[in-house]
C-alpha positions in Angstrom: 32.3 126.2 -2.4 29.1 125.0 -4.0 31.4 124.0 -7.4 33.0 121.4 -5.5 30.3 120.0 -3.1 28.6 120.1 -6.6 31.5 117.4 -8.0 32.1 115.6 -4.8 28.5 114.8 -4.5 28.2 113.5 -8.7 31.7 111.9 -7.7 30.3 109.9 -4.8 27.0 109.0 -6.5 28.7 107.6 -9.4 31.3 105.8 -7.2 28.1 104.3 -5.4 26.2 103.7 -8.6 29.7 101.6 -10.0 29.9 99.7 -7.0 26.0 98.6 -6.6 26.6 97.6 -10.8 29.9 95.4 -9.4 27.7 94.1 -6.6 24.6 93.1 -8.3 27.1 91.2 -10.6 28.9 89.3 -8.2 25.1 88.1 -6.9 24.5 87.1 -10.6 27.8 85.1 -10.6 27.1 83.4 -7.6 23.5 82.6 -8.5 24.1 81.3 -11.9 27.0 78.8 -10.4 23.9 77.7 -7.8 21.4 77.0 -10.6 24.1 74.8 -12.5 24.5 73.0 -9.3 20.3 72.6 -8.9 20.3 71.1 -12.6 23.1 68.6 -12.2 21.4 67.5 -9.1 18.1 67.5 -10.3 19.6 65.6 -13.1 21.1 62.6 -11.0 18.1 62.7 -9.4 15.8 62.2 -12.4 18.6 59.7 -14.0 18.2 57.5 -11.2 14.8 57.3 -10.7 14.7 56.3 -14.5 17.4 54.0 -13.7 15.2 52.2 -11.0 11.5 53.0 -12.9 13.8 50.7 -15.7 14.8 47.5 -13.5 11.4 47.8 -11.8 9.8 47.7 -15.4 11.8 44.5 -16.5 10.7 42.4 -13.7 8.5 39.1 -14.6 5.7 40.7 -12.3 5.2 44.1 -13.7 5.6 42.5 -17.4 2.8 39.7 -16.5 0.8 42.8 -14.4 0.6 45.1 -18.0 0.6 42.5 -20.0 -2.5 41.3 -18.1 -3.9 44.8 -18.3 -3.6 45.4 -22.0 -4.9 42.1 -22.9 -8.0 43.2 -20.2 -8.2 46.1 -21.9 -8.7 44.9 -25.2 -10.9 42.1 -24.3 -13.2 44.8 -23.0 -13.2 47.3 -26.0 
């Protein structure tokens, strides 16, 4: 009887470890997908920010301000 109980216990332990491992793989796979989605969101936001920054820096007012800052810095040195 002890052998049967020992075998059943060992079988249950192995089944639990397999199920735990499979559950961990499912969670990890789900997290990988969410990380990819987060990277896409960050890249889209960064690209949008870069586009807005480019538009601002190309404007005449900003060009004039930057030119004046450079001239002042060169004259002070």
